[in-house]
C-alpha positions in Angstrom: 228.2 198.0 12.3 228.3 200.2 9.6 231.4 198.7 8.0 233.8 196.0 8.7 237.3 195.6 7.4 237.9 193.7 4.4 239.8 191.3 6.2 237.0 190.8 8.6 233.7 188.0 7.8 230.5 187.5 9.0 229.6 184.0 9.5 226.1 183.2 8.3 224.0 181.8 11.0 222.6 179.2 8.6 226.1 178.0 8.8 226.6 178.6 12.3 223.2 177.1 13.6 223.4 173.1 11.8 227.0 172.9 13.9 225.7 174.2 17.0 223.0 171.7 17.3 224.9 168.8 15.9 227.6 169.4 18.8 224.4 169.4 22.0 224.6 165.7 22.7 228.2 165.8 22.9 230.9 168.2 23.3 228.6 171.5 23.9 226.0 169.4 25.8 227.0 172.0 28.9 227.5 175.3 27.6 224.7 178.1 27.2 224.2 179.7 24.1 226.8 182.0 24.1 229.6 179.1 24.5 227.7 177.1 21.9 228.5 179.7 19.4 231.8 179.9 20.3 232.6 175.8 20.0 230.5 176.2 16.3 232.4 178.8 14.7 236.0 177.7 16.4 235.0 174.5 14.6 233.6 175.5 11.1 237.2 177.9 10.9 239.3 175.3 12.4 240.3 178.3 15.3 241.5 178.9 18.0 239.1 180.6 21.2 240.9 183.1 22.9 239.3 183.9 26.4 240.2 186.8 28.8 242.9 186.3 31.6 240.7 185.7 34.7 237.6 184.7 32.3 238.2 181.3 31.9 235.0 179.4 30.6 236.1 176.0 32.2 233.2 174.4 30.0 234.1 175.8 26.8 237.5 175.0 27.3 236.6 171.2 28.0 234.6 171.1 24.8 237.2 172.7 22.6 239.8 170.5 24.0 237.5 167.4 23.3 237.7 169.1 19.7 241.0 168.7 19.7 240.4 172.6 19.0 243.2 174.1 21.8 
């Protein structure tokens, strides 16, 4: 990436990693690394996760619902 638009920000791994670690024994327990990152980021940003139609990640969706994110 050379440049991001002003309205787009990158989260520090220092912010995301501890949240991922804290979710390992709970809602993130059955998720792969990429799904854990999505779960942690949604938690930190209080954001909704949008998945492509026909590509629903049931485990991630369940973890998000467990946290009240979707």
